[in-house]
N, C-alpha and C positions, 0 to 999 in steps of 0.2 A: 751279938752286939756289934761285932765288926761288920757284919753284912749290912745292917741298918745304917751304920755310919757311912760305909762305903757307898751304898746306893744314894744316900743323902748328898754326899759330896759330888757324886757323879751327876745328880740332878741339878746341882748348883754350878755345873761346868768345871768342877775341880777334879778332873780325871786323874791327875798324877797322885793326889792325896787319896782319892778313892781306890786306886790300884793297890796301895799299901794295905788298906783295910780289907779289901776284897780278897787279896792273896791270903791274908791271915784267916779269913772266913772259910775259904776253900780248903786250906790246910786243916783247920780244925774239924771241918765236916768230913774230910777224908779220914782223919784220925779217929773220929767217934761214930761215924755213920758209914754205910756202904756207898760205893760210888754211884749207884743208880737210885739213891734216896732222893726224893723230890727236893729236899733242902740243899743237898749237895749239888744237884743239877742246877737249881736256881742260883746258887752262889757262883757256880762256874759260868753260867750265862751272864750274870751281872759283871763278873770280871772281864769277860770277853767284850762286853759293851764298853766298859771303861777303857780297856786297851785300845779298842777301835776308835773311841772318841779322842784318845791321846795320840792317835796316828800310828800306833804300834800294831799295824795290820798283820805282820808276820807272826806275832805272838797271839793275836786274837783269832786268826783263822782256824788253827787246830782246835781251839776251845769251842768255837762255833760248830765245827764239824763233829766233835765228840758229843757236844750237847744235843745236837740234832739226832745223832744215832741213838743216844740214850733215851731221848724223848720218844722217838719212833718205836723203840723196843718196849718201853714201859707204858706209854700212853696211846700208841697207835698213830698212823700217818695222818689222820684227819682231826686230831685233837687240836684245839686252839693254841696250846703252848708249843706243840710240834710245829704248827704253821708259823708261829712267831719265830721259832728257831730257824725255819727255812728262810724266812724273810731276813733275819739277821745275817745269816750266812751269805745270802745273795747280795745283801747290802754291802757287806765287807768285801765280797768279790768285786762288786762294781766300783767300790772306792779304789781298789787296786786296778780298775779297768784299763787305765792307760798303759800301765805296765803289761797287762794282759794283751793289749792291742799289739805291743811290740813283740810278744811271744805267740800271738795267734790263739790266745786262750779265752777270748770273750765268748766264744760259743758255749763254754762251760757255764758261764754266768747266765746266758740266755736259757739254757736247759733248766737250770735251777729255778729261775724266775717263772718259766712256763709251767713247771710242775707245781709250784706253790700257787700260782694264779689259777690253774685249773681246779685245784682242790678248793680254794677260797670261793671261786665262782659257783661251785656246786653247793657249798655249805652256806655261804652268805654273799649272794651276788651284789647286794647293795651296801655292804659294809665298807667303811673307810679303808680297812686293811686290804680289801680286794683292790681298791683303786690305787693304793700305795704300791701294791705289787705290780699292777699294770704300769705304773710310772717307772718302777725299777726295770721292768722288762723293756720299756721304751729307751731307757738309758743304755742298756746292754745292746739293743739293736742299733742305736745311734752310734755307739762306739765302733760297731762293725760296718757302719755306713750302709745299713739296710734301711732305706728310707720308705719303702712302700711294700 
């Protein structure tokens, strides 16, 4: 129940309220399910999105990273949910992009975007998600002043 409420609040742009419900959902799923159960992974991913939407990128990033690793292990690297996790992680990294620019870490964002883009182009070259990933790659390149 907390997951549905949290996702709904997140969709309404109420990230702070969503976080409270999604944290409860993640805790309940860890208490009653295994950490790599799809419902646990989905709740954790939703929490990461809410945290990211609320600007809490340092809290969101490790959740995105863990979610990606769990989905790669459970679903495989080419599964659409795994690719969504790759996109979410890259998006969070790009949101932190200007901080990365100061620390010379935008190349990590570029690598993540390129990896996701390459898989998406192979599986669904004309899908909107492929073009979104291309756009995110462009942001990472722009932040590094790689113009051509």
